C-alpha positions as a Markdown table, in Angstrom:
| # | Residue | x | y | z |
|---|---|---|---|---|
| 1 | Met | 19.9 | -19.5 | 31.5 |
| 2 | Arg | 20.4 | -21.5 | 28.3 |
| 3 | Asn | 21.2 | -19.7 | 25.0 |
| 4 | Met | 18.5 | -18.7 | 22.6 |
| 5 | Arg | 18.9 | -19.5 | 18.9 |
| 6 | Ile | 17.4 | -17.0 | 16.5 |
| 7 | Thr | 17.2 | -17.8 | 12.8 |
| 8 | Gly | 16.2 | -15.3 | 10.1 |
| 9 | Leu | 15.1 | -16.1 | 6.5 |
| 10 | Asn | 16.7 | -13.9 | 3.8 |
| 11 | Gln | 13.5 | -14.3 | 1.8 |
| 12 | Asp | 13.1 | -13.5 | -1.9 |
| 13 | Ile | 9.5 | -12.3 | -1.5 |
| 14 | Val | 7.1 | -13.1 | -4.3 |
| 15 | Trp | 5.4 | -9.8 | -5.2 |
| 16 | Lys | 1.8 | -9.7 | -4.0 |
| 17 | Asn | 1.5 | -13.5 | -3.7 |
| 18 | Lys | 0.7 | -14.6 | -0.2 |
| 19 | Ser | 0.1 | -18.3 | -0.8 |
| 20 | Glu | 3.4 | -18.7 | -2.7 |
| 21 | Asn | 5.3 | -16.8 | 0.0 |
| 22 | Phe | 3.8 | -19.0 | 2.7 |
| 23 | Lys | 4.8 | -22.1 | 0.8 |
| 24 | Leu | 8.4 | -20.9 | 0.2 |
| 25 | Ile | 8.8 | -20.0 | 3.9 |
| 26 | Glu | 7.7 | -23.5 | 4.9 |
| 27 | Asp | 10.0 | -25.1 | 2.4 |
| 28 | His | 13.0 | -23.1 | 3.6 |
| 29 | Leu | 12.4 | -23.7 | 7.2 |
| 30 | Gln | 11.3 | -27.3 | 7.0 |
| 31 | Asn | 14.3 | -28.9 | 8.6 |
| 32 | Gln | 15.4 | -26.0 | 10.8 |
| 33 | Glu | 15.3 | -25.9 | 14.5 |
| 34 | Gly | 15.4 | -22.9 | 16.8 |
| 35 | Asp | 13.7 | -20.8 | 19.4 |
| 36 | Leu | 12.7 | -17.8 | 17.3 |
| 37 | Phe | 12.4 | -17.4 | 13.5 |
| 38 | Leu | 12.4 | -14.0 | 11.8 |
| 39 | Leu | 10.8 | -13.1 | 8.5 |
| 40 | Pro | 11.2 | -9.8 | 6.6 |
| 41 | Glu | 9.1 | -6.7 | 6.5 |
| 42 | Met | 5.8 | -7.4 | 4.7 |
| 43 | Phe | 6.9 | -11.0 | 4.2 |
| 44 | Ser | 3.7 | -12.1 | 2.6 |
| 45 | Thr | 3.5 | -9.5 | -0.2 |
| 46 | Gly | 6.6 | -7.4 | -0.4 |
| 47 | Phe | 6.9 | -3.7 | 0.5 |
| 48 | Cys | 3.8 | -2.7 | -1.4 |
| 49 | Met | 1.9 | 0.6 | -1.4 |
| 50 | Asp | -1.2 | -1.0 | -3.0 |
| 51 | Ala | -2.6 | -1.4 | 0.5 |
| 52 | Ala | -6.2 | -1.8 | -0.5 |
| 53 | Glu | -5.2 | -4.7 | -2.7 |
| 54 | Val | -2.7 | -6.6 | -0.6 |
| 55 | Ser | -3.6 | -5.9 | 3.1 |
| 56 | Asp | -4.8 | -8.8 | 5.2 |
| 57 | Lys | -8.5 | -8.4 | 5.9 |
| 58 | Asn | -8.9 | -11.9 | 7.3 |
| 59 | Thr | -5.6 | -12.1 | 9.2 |
| 60 | Glu | -4.1 | -14.5 | 6.6 |
| 61 | Ser | -0.5 | -13.6 | 7.5 |
| 62 | Leu | -1.2 | -13.9 | 11.2 |
| 63 | Glu | -2.9 | -17.2 | 10.9 |
| 64 | Phe | 0.0 | -18.5 | 8.9 |
| 65 | Leu | 2.4 | -17.4 | 11.6 |
| 66 | Lys | 0.3 | -19.1 | 14.3 |
| 67 | Lys | 0.2 | -22.3 | 12.3 |
| 68 | Ile | 3.9 | -22.5 | 11.6 |
| 69 | Ser | 4.8 | -21.4 | 15.1 |
| 70 | Lys | 2.8 | -24.3 | 16.6 |
| 71 | Gln | 4.2 | -26.8 | 14.1 |
| 72 | Lys | 7.8 | -25.9 | 14.9 |
| 73 | Asn | 7.2 | -25.1 | 18.6 |
| 74 | Ala | 9.1 | -21.8 | 18.2 |
| 75 | Ala | 8.2 | -18.1 | 18.1 |
| 76 | Phe | 7.9 | -16.3 | 14.8 |
| 77 | Ser | 8.1 | -12.6 | 14.0 |
| 78 | Gly | 7.7 | -10.6 | 10.8 |
| 79 | Ser | 5.6 | -7.8 | 9.5 |
| 80 | Ala | 2.5 | -7.7 | 7.2 |
| 81 | Ser | 0.2 | -5.2 | 5.6 |
| 82 | Val | -3.1 | -5.3 | 7.5 |
| 83 | Glu | -6.4 | -3.4 | 7.4 |
| 84 | Val | -8.2 | -2.6 | 10.6 |
| 85 | Glu | -11.5 | -0.6 | 10.6 |
| 86 | Gly | -10.6 | 1.0 | 7.2 |
| 87 | Lys | -7.0 | 1.9 | 8.2 |
| 88 | Phe | -3.9 | 0.2 | 6.9 |
| 89 | Tyr | -0.9 | -0.7 | 9.2 |
| 90 | Asn | 2.5 | -2.1 | 8.6 |
| 91 | Arg | 2.2 | -4.5 | 11.5 |
| 92 | Met | 5.0 | -6.6 | 13.0 |
| 93 | Tyr | 3.8 | -9.7 | 14.8 |
| 94 | Phe | 5.5 | -11.7 | 17.5 |
| 95 | Val | 3.7 | -15.1 | 17.7 |
| 96 | Lys | 4.6 | -17.6 | 20.5 |
| 97 | Pro | 4.1 | -21.4 | 20.1 |
| 98 | Asp | 1.0 | -21.2 | 22.4 |
| 99 | Ser | -0.6 | -18.8 | 19.9 |
| 100 | Glu | -0.1 | -15.7 | 22.1 |
| 101 | Val | 0.3 | -12.7 | 19.8 |
| 102 | Val | 2.0 | -9.4 | 20.4 |
| 103 | Phe | 2.1 | -6.8 | 17.7 |
| 104 | Tyr | 3.8 | -3.5 | 16.9 |
| 105 | Asp | 2.6 | -1.1 | 14.3 |
| 106 | Lys | 5.5 | 0.6 | 12.4 |
| 107 | Arg | 6.0 | 4.1 | 13.9 |
| 108 | His | 8.2 | 5.8 | 11.3 |
| 109 | Leu | 6.6 | 5.4 | 7.9 |
| 110 | Phe | 8.9 | 5.8 | 4.9 |
| 111 | Ser | 7.8 | 9.1 | 3.3 |
| 112 | Phe | 10.2 | 8.7 | 0.4 |
| 113 | Ser | 7.9 | 6.0 | -1.0 |
| 114 | Cys | 4.7 | 7.7 | 0.3 |
| 115 | Glu | 4.1 | 5.0 | 3.0 |
| 116 | Asp | 3.1 | 7.8 | 5.3 |
| 117 | Lys | 0.3 | 8.8 | 2.9 |
| 118 | Ile | -1.2 | 5.2 | 2.8 |
| 119 | Tyr | -0.5 | 3.6 | 6.1 |
| 120 | Thr | -1.3 | 4.8 | 9.7 |
| 121 | Pro | 1.7 | 5.1 | 12.1 |
| 122 | Gly | 1.8 | 3.2 | 15.3 |
| 123 | Lys | 1.4 | 5.0 | 18.6 |
| 124 | Glu | 3.4 | 3.0 | 21.0 |
| 125 | Arg | 6.8 | 1.3 | 21.5 |
| 126 | Val | 6.4 | -2.5 | 22.0 |
| 127 | Ile | 8.6 | -4.8 | 24.0 |
| 128 | Val | 7.8 | -8.5 | 24.3 |
| 129 | Glu | 9.4 | -11.1 | 26.6 |
| 130 | Tyr | 10.0 | -14.6 | 25.4 |
| 131 | Leu | 12.0 | -17.3 | 27.2 |
| 132 | Gly | 13.3 | -14.8 | 29.7 |
| 133 | Ile | 14.6 | -12.4 | 27.0 |
| 134 | Arg | 13.1 | -9.0 | 26.3 |
| 135 | Phe | 12.7 | -7.9 | 22.6 |
| 136 | Leu | 12.1 | -4.4 | 21.3 |
| 137 | Leu | 10.1 | -4.7 | 18.0 |
| 138 | Gln | 11.2 | -2.4 | 15.2 |
| 139 | Val | 10.5 | -2.2 | 11.4 |
| 140 | Cys | 12.9 | -1.0 | 8.7 |
| 141 | Tyr | 12.9 | 2.8 | 8.6 |
| 142 | Asp | 12.6 | 2.9 | 12.4 |
| 143 | Leu | 16.3 | 2.2 | 12.4 |
| 144 | Arg | 17.1 | 5.8 | 11.3 |
| 145 | Phe | 15.6 | 7.2 | 14.5 |
| 146 | Pro | 17.8 | 6.3 | 17.5 |
| 147 | Val | 15.7 | 8.1 | 20.1 |
| 148 | Phe | 12.8 | 5.7 | 19.5 |
| 149 | Ala | 15.1 | 2.8 | 20.2 |
| 150 | Arg | 16.7 | 4.2 | 23.4 |
| 151 | Asn | 17.4 | 1.5 | 25.9 |
| 152 | Asn | 15.8 | 2.4 | 29.3 |
| 153 | Asp | 16.9 | -0.8 | 30.9 |
| 154 | Asp | 13.8 | -2.4 | 29.5 |
| 155 | Tyr | 15.0 | -4.7 | 26.7 |
| 156 | Asp | 17.9 | -7.0 | 25.8 |
| 157 | Val | 17.5 | -7.4 | 22.0 |
| 158 | Ile | 16.3 | -5.1 | 19.2 |
| 159 | Leu | 14.7 | -6.9 | 16.3 |
| 160 | Tyr | 14.6 | -5.1 | 13.0 |
| 161 | Val | 12.7 | -6.6 | 10.0 |
| 162 | Ala | 13.2 | -4.8 | 6.8 |
| 163 | Asn | 13.0 | -4.3 | 3.0 |
| 164 | Trp | 16.1 | -2.1 | 2.7 |
| 165 | Pro | 17.4 | -1.7 | -0.9 |
| 166 | Glu | 21.0 | -2.4 | -1.9 |
| 167 | Lys | 21.6 | 1.3 | -2.9 |
| 168 | Arg | 21.3 | 2.3 | 0.8 |
| 169 | Val | 22.6 | -0.9 | 2.4 |
| 170 | Glu | 25.7 | 0.8 | 3.9 |
| 171 | Ala | 23.5 | 2.9 | 6.1 |
| 172 | Trp | 21.5 | -0.2 | 7.1 |
| 173 | Glu | 24.6 | -2.0 | 8.2 |
| 174 | His | 26.3 | 0.9 | 10.0 |
| 175 | Leu | 23.1 | 1.9 | 11.9 |
| 176 | Leu | 22.5 | -1.7 | 13.0 |
| 177 | Lys | 25.9 | -1.8 | 14.6 |
| 178 | Ala | 25.4 | 1.7 | 16.1 |
| 179 | Arg | 22.1 | 0.7 | 17.8 |
| 180 | Ala | 23.8 | -2.3 | 19.4 |
| 181 | Ile | 26.8 | -0.3 | 20.7 |
| 182 | Glu | 24.8 | 2.7 | 22.0 |
| 183 | Asn | 22.1 | 0.6 | 23.7 |
| 184 | Leu | 24.4 | -2.2 | 25.0 |
| 185 | Ala | 22.0 | -4.7 | 23.4 |
| 186 | Tyr | 21.9 | -7.5 | 20.9 |
| 187 | Val | 20.6 | -6.2 | 17.5 |
| 188 | Phe | 19.3 | -8.6 | 14.9 |
| 189 | Gly | 18.5 | -7.0 | 11.6 |
| 190 | Leu | 16.8 | -9.2 | 9.0 |
| 191 | Asn | 16.5 | -7.9 | 5.4 |
| 192 | Arg | 14.9 | -9.5 | 2.3 |
| 193 | Ile | 16.8 | -10.4 | -0.9 |
| 194 | Gly | 16.0 | -10.4 | -4.6 |
| 195 | Asn | 14.0 | -7.9 | -6.7 |
| 196 | Asp | 10.6 | -6.4 | -5.9 |
| 197 | Gly | 7.8 | -5.2 | -8.0 |
| 198 | Asn | 9.3 | -1.7 | -8.0 |
| 199 | Asn | 12.5 | -2.9 | -9.6 |
| 200 | Leu | 14.5 | -2.4 | -6.4 |
| 201 | Phe | 17.2 | -4.9 | -5.7 |
| 202 | Tyr | 18.0 | -6.2 | -2.2 |
| 203 | Lys | 21.3 | -7.9 | -1.4 |
| 204 | Glu | 22.0 | -10.3 | 1.4 |
| 205 | Ser | 22.6 | -8.0 | 4.3 |
| 206 | Ser | 21.2 | -9.5 | 7.5 |
| 207 | His | 23.2 | -9.2 | 10.6 |
| 208 | Cys | 23.3 | -9.9 | 14.3 |
| 209 | Phe | 25.6 | -7.7 | 16.5 |
| 210 | Phe | 26.6 | -8.1 | 20.1 |
| 211 | Ala | 26.5 | -5.1 | 22.4 |
| 212 | Asp | 30.2 | -4.3 | 21.6 |
| 213 | Gly | 29.4 | -4.1 | 17.9 |
| 214 | Lys | 30.9 | -7.5 | 17.0 |
| 215 | Glu | 29.1 | -9.6 | 14.3 |
| 216 | Ile | 27.9 | -12.9 | 15.8 |
| 217 | Ala | 25.7 | -14.2 | 13.0 |
| 218 | Glu | 26.3 | -17.4 | 11.1 |
| 219 | Lys | 25.2 | -17.5 | 7.5 |
| 220 | Lys | 24.3 | -20.5 | 5.4 |
| 221 | Gly | 22.3 | -20.3 | 2.2 |
| 222 | Asn | 19.2 | -18.1 | 2.8 |
| 223 | Leu | 19.4 | -18.4 | 6.5 |
| 224 | Val | 21.2 | -16.3 | 9.1 |
| 225 | Ser | 21.4 | -17.5 | 12.7 |
| 226 | Ala | 22.8 | -16.4 | 16.1 |
| 227 | Glu | 23.0 | -17.7 | 19.6 |
| 228 | Leu | 22.0 | -15.2 | 22.3 |
| 229 | Asn | 23.6 | -15.5 | 25.7 |
| 230 | Leu | 21.8 | -13.3 | 28.3 |
| 231 | Asp | 24.3 | -14.0 | 31.0 |
| 232 | Glu | 27.1 | -12.8 | 28.7 |
| 233 | Leu | 25.1 | -9.6 | 28.0 |
| 234 | Lys | 24.5 | -9.0 | 31.7 |
| 235 | Asp | 28.2 | -9.4 | 32.4 |
| 236 | Phe | 29.1 | -6.9 | 29.6 |
| 237 | Arg | 26.5 | -4.4 | 30.9 |
| 238 | Asn | 27.8 | -4.7 | 34.5 |
| 239 | His | 31.4 | -4.1 | 33.4 |
| 240 | Phe | 30.6 | -1.2 | 31.0 |
| 241 | Gln | 27.8 | 0.7 | 32.8 |
| 242 | Phe | 27.6 | 3.4 | 30.0 |
| 243 | Leu | 23.8 | 3.5 | 30.2 |
| 244 | Asn | 24.0 | 5.0 | 33.7 |
| 245 | Asp | 25.3 | 8.2 | 32.0 |
| 246 | Arg | 22.6 | 8.6 | 29.4 |
| 247 | Asp | 20.4 | 11.7 | 29.1 |
| 248 | Asp | 17.0 | 11.6 | 30.7 |
| 249 | Phe | 14.1 | 12.6 | 28.3 |
| 250 | Glu | 10.6 | 11.7 | 27.4 |
| 251 | Ile | 9.3 | 10.6 | 24.0 |
| 252 | Arg | 5.9 | 11.9 | 23.1 |
| 253 | Leu | 4.1 | 9.7 | 20.5 |
């Protein structure tokens, strides 16, 4: 199996301005090639609790992802604030070039900023397969809850898209590496950069770790990329069969 190239955009998200964010994404990725492109959490608005104001009511963010995915013949993934039947969700999309859409609604809502009072939590764990590789979709605060990300031999890569402020960035970086090691999986964590409308600062802190915890990301400008080799991952798992000794339990959502 050939390698898969994933590229994430360390996006300085323009607060509550979808059209400007769409334009900036297109500009940054104009000359980039790859199999999968990642965008941050709430890439079209910033991590905003004014859900009634910013949430997609006409699938604007999704339509943008479909368009750019088709243009670049690559999959795109990132989250957006959406409204469905009067409820708000922090929804992570995974859009394939043929316009197939899989989505995951953020399960662990960030109570520290009252996200849990405004948005509705997701009710299921979502894994999507693309080009022979299985991806577990996760959003930001989900990272702090390892049980939810437990590998049951059902995925190869965990994707985390985030708005994780600089003041807590050490936790972000340590936990990403821990998720890779404990689950014998690739972990790609994409964070935003710049300042948001709440005066929070986000430093460049996107990473991709192999199953042994080693960093494999290449960084250039606002882009972070990694080559995923599924055969290498399978060899590593066959050699270190630690998952065979994991505890057996059931998650109730």
